[in-house]
C-alpha positions in Angstrom: -66.5 -15.3 -80.9 -69.0 -16.7 -83.4 -69.0 -15.7 -87.0 -72.1 -13.5 -87.1 -73.8 -12.9 -90.5 -74.7 -9.3 -89.7 -76.4 -6.8 -92.0 -77.4 -3.2 -91.4 -80.4 -1.5 -93.0 -82.8 1.4 -92.5 -85.5 0.6 -90.0 -89.1 0.1 -91.1 -92.2 0.8 -89.0 -92.7 -3.0 -88.8 -89.4 -3.2 -86.9 -90.6 -1.0 -84.0 -91.5 -3.9 -81.6 -88.1 -5.6 -82.2 -86.4 -2.2 -81.6 -88.4 -1.7 -78.4 -87.4 -5.2 -77.2 -83.7 -4.6 -77.8 -83.9 -1.2 -76.2 -85.7 -2.5 -73.1 -83.5 -5.5 -72.7 -80.3 -3.4 -73.2 -81.5 -0.9 -70.5 -82.4 -3.6 -68.1 -79.0 -5.3 -68.6 -76.8 -2.2 -68.7 -78.4 -0.1 -66.0 -79.3 -2.8 -63.4 -77.8 -1.4 -60.1 -77.3 2.0 -61.8 -80.8 3.3 -62.4 -83.8 2.5 -60.2 -85.3 -0.9 -60.3 -88.8 0.7 -60.5 -87.8 2.7 -63.6 -86.3 -0.4 -65.4 -89.2 -2.7 -64.5 -91.8 -0.2 -65.6 -90.5 -0.1 -69.2 -93.4 -1.0 -71.4 -93.0 -2.9 -74.7 -96.3 -1.3 -76.0 -95.1 2.3 -75.1 -91.6 1.8 -76.5 -93.0 0.2 -79.7 -95.1 3.3 -80.3 -92.1 5.5 -79.5 -89.9 3.6 -82.0 -92.6 3.8 -84.7 -92.6 7.6 -84.3 -88.8 7.7 -84.3 -88.6 5.6 -87.5 -91.1 7.9 -89.2 -89.3 11.1 -88.2 -85.6 10.2 -88.2 -82.8 8.0 -89.3 -82.7 4.6 -87.5 -80.4 1.7 -88.4 -81.2 -1.9 -87.6 -78.5 -4.6 -87.2 -79.9 -8.0 -87.9 -78.5 -11.5 -88.1 -79.7 -14.5 -89.9 -81.8 -16.5 -87.4 -82.2 -14.2 -84.4 -83.3 -11.2 -86.5 -83.0 -7.7 -85.1 -80.1 -7.6 -82.6 -79.2 -3.9 -82.5 -80.1 -0.4 -83.4 -78.8 3.1 -83.7 -80.6 6.4 -84.3 -78.9 9.6 -85.3 -79.4 13.1 -86.7 -78.4 16.7 -86.0 -76.5 17.5 -82.8 -78.7 18.8 -80.1 -75.9 20.6 -78.2 -74.8 23.1 -80.8 -72.2 24.8 -78.6 -70.0 21.6 -78.4 -68.8 22.1 -82.0 -70.2 18.9 -83.5 -72.9 18.9 -86.2 -74.1 15.2 -86.0 -75.2 13.1 -83.1 -75.9 9.4 -82.4 -78.9 9.5 -80.2 -79.1 5.8 -79.4 -76.9 2.8 -80.0 -78.0 -0.5 -78.4 -77.1 -4.1 -78.9 -79.1 -7.1 -77.6 -77.2 -8.2 -74.5 -76.9 -11.7 -75.9 -74.8 -10.4 -78.8 -72.4 -8.1 -76.9 -68.7 -8.5 -77.9 -69.5 -9.8 -81.4 -68.9 -6.6 -83.4 -72.5 -5.4 -83.6 -71.7 -2.2 -81.8 -68.8 -1.5 -84.0 -70.8 -2.2 -87.2 -73.6 0.1 -85.9 -71.1 2.9 -85.1 -69.6 2.7 -88.6 -73.1 2.6 -90.1 -74.3 5.6 -88.1 -71.2 7.6 -89.2 -71.9 6.6 -92.8 -75.6 7.6 -92.5 -74.5 11.0 -91.0 -72.0 11.5 -93.8 -74.7 10.9 -96.4 -76.7 13.6 -94.8 -73.6 16.0 -95.1 -72.7 16.0 -91.4 -68.9 16.3 -90.8 -68.5 15.3 -87.1 -70.4 13.5 -84.4 -70.9 12.9 -80.8 -72.8 10.5 -78.5 -73.9 11.0 -74.9 -73.5 8.1 -72.5 -74.4 7.5 -68.9 -71.1 8.0 -67.0 -71.4 4.5 -65.4 -72.3 2.7 -68.7 -69.6 0.3 -69.8 -70.2 1.7 -73.3 -67.9 4.5 -72.3 -64.9 2.1 -72.7 -66.3 1.1 -76.2 -66.6 4.7 -77.4 -63.0 5.5 -76.2 -61.7 2.4 -77.8 -63.4 3.5 -81.1 -61.5 6.8 -81.0 -64.1 9.0 -79.3 -62.7 11.7 -77.1 -64.4 12.9 -73.9 -65.6 16.4 -74.9 -68.2 17.3 -72.2 -70.0 16.2 -69.1 -73.5 17.1 -67.8 -76.0 15.9 -65.3 -79.6 15.2 -66.4 -82.5 13.9 -64.4 -84.3 10.7 -64.9 -87.3 9.7 -62.7 -86.2 12.5 -60.4 -82.7 11.2 -59.9 -79.5 12.9 -61.1 -77.8 11.1 -64.0 -74.2 12.0 -64.9 -73.4 11.8 -68.6 -70.3 12.0 -70.7 -70.2 13.1 -74.4 -67.7 11.4 -76.7 -66.9 13.2 -79.9 -65.3 12.5 -83.3 -64.3 15.6 -85.2 -64.3 13.5 -88.4 -66.9 10.8 -88.9 -64.5 7.9 -89.0 -63.8 5.2 -86.4 -60.1 5.1 -85.5 -59.6 2.5 -82.8 -57.0 3.4 -80.3 -54.2 1.1 -79.6 -54.2 0.0 -76.0 -50.8 -0.9 -74.4 -50.9 -4.1 -72.3 
């Protein structure tokens, strides 16, 4: 593992194209063979750049950047959308450039997202993940508990999802016996 000089900051509208790139590359890497090829190949940098510009203007978005490569990760968060699950905050997105997986970027973003939620007076948090996404292992390793399941639809196909929750906004990695 390289020593990555990583910093987190609030996203600016000028970051939108970089966020769109990381988002698209993450989806295409993570969901190849899980979601339809047509859906993944149709992802548009122009459309997602506009979407991220709107998200940055209307919400809390963190950027992870490294000296040299620039933006390598993102997280967006706010109020929980599923009020009946008993969590007040939610991480809507957390994506890391596939070339930087396993280098602590996701952990830094999760810590940063929890800190941003705490600043906004949220006490707890959850994140929804596609049930076949390898990030499920990451969220469990970071102390997230499986708290709910649902099936949504994407491009007409059913998509199983799992919610991971933290009753306190603190990452408490689980010890894994080997």
